[in-house]
N, C-alpha and C positions, 0 to 999 in steps of 0.2 A: 309913854312918850313915843310917838310914832316917828319912824325915820322917814323923812321925805327927802329924796335926793334930787337936787336941781341939776339940770343938764347944762351946768355952767362950767367953764374952764376953771381949774384951780390956779391958773397962772394968768398973768396980765396980758400976755401976747394973745392976739386973736388969729394970727396967721403964722404958720411955720413952714419953711421950705422943705422940700423932700429931695433926697439924692436920687440919681438915676442909675445907681449901681444895680446890676442884676445879681450880684452875689448876696448871700445871706448876711444880715447884720449881726452885731454882737450884743447879746443881752445878758445882764447879770443882776444878781439880787443883792440888795443891801438895804439901807434904810432910806426914809424920805429925807429931803433936805437938799442943800446945795443951791448955788445961785442959778439964775435963769438968764437967758439972753437970746437975742435973735441970731440965728445962724447966718454966716456970711453967704453971699450969692456966688459961691464957688464950690466945686466938688473937691474938697480937700480930704474927704474920707475914703480915698481909693482903697479897695481891697486887694490883697495880694495872695497868690497861691501859697499854701502851706501855713496860713495864719492859724493861730490857736482858735479852738472852737469850744463853745460851752453848750450846755443843755438845760432847758427850762420848760416850764409849762405856765400858762396864764389861767388864773382862776377868777371868775366874775361873781362877786358877792355884793355888788353895789346896786341895791334896789333903786329903780327909776332910770338907770342907764340903759341904752339900747345894747345890742350886740357890739362887742368891742374887738379892736385889733391894737397893735402897738408899733411904734417906731423907736429907733435908738440913734444916738450919736455919741462919739467919744469926747468931743470938746466943743466949746461954744463957737469955734471958728469952722466947725464941720457942718455939712448938711445932714439932715436926718435921713436915715436909711429905713425904708418901709413904705407903707404898712407891711408887716412881716407875714402874717397869716394869710393874707390875700394875694401874696406875690405869686406870679406864674413863673415857675422855674423848675428845672429837672429835679427829680428826687435824689436826695443825697444817699450815698452808699453806706454811711455809717449807721450802725444799729446799736442798741443798748441791751444789756442783759441784767437781770436783777440779782446776780450773784457776785457782783463786784464789790470791793470795799467801799465804805461810805466816804473814805478820804480819796478814793480814786475811781470815780464813777465811770471813767473812760475804759476801765477794765471790762465794761459791757461789750466791747468789741469782740468779734469772733464767735459769738454765740447767737442762738436764735432769740430774737426779741419776743417777749411775752405778749402775744396778741398784738404785735406791732407797736409796742409801747413807746418806741422812739421813731420819729419820722422827720423828714425834711419839713421846714416851716410851711412850704406851700401845700403840704398835705394836711395841715391842721385845721382846715376848714375855710373855704373862701368866704363864708359868711361870718367868720370870726367866732367869738365865744359868746354864747347866749347867757342871760342871767342864770345864776345858780347852776353853773357847770364849769368844767375845766377842760382846757385843750389837752391833747396828748403832749408828751415831751417833744420838743423840737430842737434841732441842732442849729445853732447860730454862730456866726463868725466873730471872733474878737475876745479880748480879755482886758481886765482892769475895770476901773470905774466908768460907768456910762450913764448918760441921761436917757430915761425911758419916758415916752409920752403915750398915753392911752387915747385912742381916737375911735370914732364910730366905725364899725366894720362896713366895708364896701364903699367908703367915700373916695378911696384911691389917692389920698394925700395925707400928709402929716399935720395939716393945719387944724385949727380950732380944737386943741386937745381937751379932753374931759378931765384928765388928771395927769400928773407927772411925778417922777421921783428919781433919785440917784440910786443906781444898783451897781454891784460889783460882781463881775464874772470871773470865776476861777476855773481855768481849764481842768477837766476831769471831775467836776462836781455837778451834781444835779441840783436844780433850784426850782422853787415854786414862787411865782409872783402873784400876789393877791391884790385885786382891786376891790376896796371895801368902802362902805358908807361911813361918813363922819358927821357927827352933830357938833355944831359950833354956834357961838353967839351970833355970828354973821349969817347963819343959815347952814343948811346941809351941804356937804361937799363930798368928793370922792378922794380917797387916799390910796397910796401904793406902798405895800410892805412885802418883803421877801424873806424866804426861809430856805435853809439848807436841807436837802432831802437825803435819805439813806439810799444806798445801793445794796445793802446787806439783806440776805434772807437767812433766817435761823430755822432749819428744818423742823425742830421739835418745839418751836415756840411761835406764838402769834405776835406780830408787832403792830401796835395801835398808837397812832399819834393824834392828838387833839390840838386844834388851833382856835383860839378865841378871836374870831375875825370881826369884832365889833368894837367901837370906841365912841364915847367913853363907856364905862361900866364898872361894876363891882367885881372883885376877885371871885372865882368860882372854885368849887371842889367837885371832882368827877369820880363816879363810882360805876363799876361794871357789875351787873347782877345776872344771875342765871344759875347754872348748876353749882357755880362758885360765886362768892361775892368778893370783889377785888377793889380796894381803894386805889384809884389810879394816880391821883395827885391834885395839884393846884394849877389854876390858870389865871394870868393877868390879861387885861385887854390887849389885843394884838400880839399876845405871847403864845408860846407853846406849852405843853404839859410839863410841869416840874414836880419832882418827887417830894413827898412829905414823909415824916416818920411813919413807919408801919405801912407805907404805901408800896405799890409795885415798883420794880426796878425800871427807872426811866433814864434813857441816855441823854447826852448833851444836846441832841437834836429834837428831843421831845417825844421819842418813841417809847412807850411802855412795853415791856416784854411780859406777856401773860400766858398762862396755860391755855392750850387749845380747848375750846368748849363747843358743844353742839348747840344748835338753835333750839328754842329761841333764847335770845340774850337781850338784856335791857341796859342802855347807857343812861345814867342819871346825873344831873348836875344840880348844884345848890350853891347859893351865895355863901361865902365863908362866914357870914354873920348869922346864918341859920342856926337856931339853937339845937334842933334835933337833926344831926347829920345823917341819921338813918332814913330820913324822909326827904327824897329829892324834890327840889322845887319844880323840876321838869324832867321828863324821861321819855325815851322812845318806848313805844309799845313793843312787846316782845317780837323780835325780828331775827332773821338770819343775818348776823353781822359778818359771816364768813371768817370766823376766827379759828381757822385750821392751822396746823403746823406749817410754817413757811410762808404764811400770808403776811402782807404788809398793807395796812389801811391808814388813811388820814381822814379825820372828821373835822370839818370846818363849822364851828358854832357861830350862828348868826342870830342876833336879836333884833326884832322889829317891834318896838313898843314893849308890850308885856309878853309877846309871843316869841318862842325860840324855834329855829329850824336847824337841822344838821345836814350839810352836804357831805355825804359819806362816800369815800372814793377808794376803790381797789387800785392801789398805786401802780401796779404793773399789768393792768388789763385795760383795753380800750374798746369803745363802741364807735366804729368808724373813726372820725378825726378827733374824738374826745376821749379823755380818761373815763373809765367806767365808774360812774357815780350815780347815787340815788339821793333824793331829797327826803329826809325823814323828819316829820314833825315831832316836837317834844311837848308833851302835855303834862 
């Protein structure tokens, strides 16, 4: 069943006003939902110095959409602020480091960023986020629950959104916002879902998180093969890895703690209804998954019809304005 993504707005509005603030907006991650409405024709979302800031990255997994950017607003009476990634403004001085606590990602301050892993929003790519890629982490202003709209990159306005959702920004936390494809009776659409990220690095262990970034779908079971075979756990559609009995240790954010292992390694997935769990339904061919001690990776599983792909990201490394990721087919 092929996923065909229409370039249609998920919302009824066809035009959305944009604010003229030159300060960065506030973006946060939560779930979809919330009411929608037209913003008033007044700049009520004025930014103030010393406002709380959050940190997030945008991941584009929605087949059929062009490169994307995003805008945010805190209330229906406010103007949207953005598009964020294409904003032309000075670089922020704040940097992040990967050795802060997961509950206090702003402990990243005062250390060297790993390959520039955190940047001001304007440095995250004026062309936005291309399909099957992720922006680097960007610092944005604000806290609390916000409305986020996804727009085509480069259009210079917040009108004609491709998708929207409600997200919650928690100061001091890292977030990943995923734009994904959805199949529905009324046709394909795009959705927005967000996840809390870790800021922890465990020197003698490799941290590997999997995100099942397709909906709908059957539950999956994930296994890591190589010099060791490790049962990683179970995934539900739009969910993160969860531990099962006799599986690896998985924290509340969905990161499995595994023994470091040399390349090649293979990641296999199978539907939980598979009778022979030892035979994955799909797997990466042996590759260097970078599972060294102290590494932190996230793999985003995407299903297109009967085919699977894995966007595999080194969470604390960047290639220019994007998180360092590779697309790995699963066969």
